[in-house]
C-alpha positions as CSV (number, residue, x, y, z in Angstrom):
1,M,-177.7,-41.8,102.4
2,N,-175.4,-41.7,105.8
3,E,-176.8,-41.8,109.2
4,L,-175.6,-38.4,110.0
5,T,-177.3,-36.9,106.6
6,N,-180.3,-38.7,107.7
7,F,-180.5,-37.7,111.2
8,Y,-180.1,-33.9,110.6
9,E,-182.8,-33.8,107.8
10,K,-185.1,-35.4,110.3
11,L,-183.7,-33.3,113.3
12,S,-183.9,-30.0,111.3
13,G,-187.9,-30.1,111.1
14,C,-188.5,-31.2,114.4
15,D,-188.7,-29.6,118.2
16,F,-188.7,-32.9,120.4
17,I,-187.0,-36.2,120.1
18,A,-188.1,-39.4,121.9
19,L,-185.2,-42.1,122.0
20,T,-185.8,-45.8,123.1
21,P,-182.9,-48.2,123.4
22,I,-183.6,-51.3,121.2
23,N,-180.4,-53.2,122.5
24,E,-176.9,-52.5,122.8
25,G,-175.8,-50.4,119.9
26,R,-179.1,-49.3,118.5
27,F,-181.6,-46.7,119.5
28,Y,-185.3,-46.3,118.0
29,C,-185.5,-42.3,117.6
30,R,-188.6,-40.4,116.8
31,F,-189.1,-36.9,115.8
32,Y,-192.0,-34.5,116.6
33,L,-193.1,-31.0,115.9
34,N,-195.7,-29.3,118.1
35,G,-196.4,-32.7,119.6
36,L,-197.3,-34.3,116.3
37,Y,-195.1,-37.4,115.1
38,L,-193.1,-36.7,112.0
39,D,-190.8,-39.4,111.6
40,R,-188.5,-42.1,112.8
41,M,-185.1,-43.8,112.5
42,F,-182.6,-46.2,114.0
43,I,-179.2,-44.9,115.3
44,T,-176.5,-47.0,115.3
45,D,-173.5,-44.5,115.5
46,V,-171.9,-44.5,118.9
47,S,-171.1,-40.9,118.9
48,L,-174.2,-39.9,118.1
49,Q,-176.1,-42.2,120.6
50,E,-173.4,-40.8,123.4
51,E,-174.2,-37.2,122.5
52,L,-178.2,-37.8,122.5
53,L,-178.0,-39.7,125.8
54,L,-176.0,-36.9,127.5
55,L,-178.8,-34.2,126.2
56,S,-181.9,-36.5,127.2
57,V,-184.1,-35.7,130.0
58,D,-185.6,-38.5,131.8
59,D,-183.5,-40.8,129.9
60,E,-185.5,-41.0,126.5
61,M,-186.6,-37.3,125.8
62,I,-184.6,-34.6,123.9
63,D,-186.1,-31.1,124.4
64,E,-186.2,-28.0,122.0
65,D,-183.3,-26.5,123.5
66,S,-180.9,-29.6,123.0
67,I,-182.4,-29.8,119.7
68,T,-181.5,-26.3,118.8
69,R,-178.0,-26.8,119.8
70,L,-177.7,-30.2,117.9
71,K,-179.3,-28.5,114.7
72,N,-176.3,-25.7,115.2
73,K,-173.8,-28.1,115.4
74,Y,-174.8,-30.5,112.9
75,A,-175.7,-28.2,110.3
76,K,-172.0,-26.7,109.8
77,L,-170.8,-30.4,109.9
78,V,-173.1,-31.9,107.4
79,T,-172.7,-28.9,104.9
80,A,-168.9,-29.0,105.2
81,T,-168.4,-32.7,105.1
82,D,-171.6,-34.0,103.4
83,G,-171.9,-36.2,106.4
84,E,-168.6,-38.2,105.9
85,G,-166.3,-38.0,109.1
86,A,-168.6,-35.4,110.5
87,F,-168.5,-36.8,114.1
88,E,-164.8,-37.1,114.2
89,S,-164.7,-33.8,113.1
90,A,-167.3,-32.9,116.1
91,E,-165.3,-34.8,118.6
92,S,-162.1,-32.9,118.0
93,N,-163.9,-29.5,117.9
94,Q,-165.0,-29.7,121.4
């Protein structure tokens, strides 16, 4: 499964994300719903990392409003491209 598809599947069930930079080029991302831990994954895609950092509050938390924006954006891209090339499409649409 590609990283975008995996990310979107986890994103679609959460209302809060916590990010932890592991090293350059790799983040640890934890997904929560109503304060309860749901799942986790490593993020290595640079475009996704940059977007998550822009949306993060206090450097490592992404709130419900930002998650709603991510869900709306990536739902269309994942469906249209099945994850392949979605970040390139997202960048050109902005």
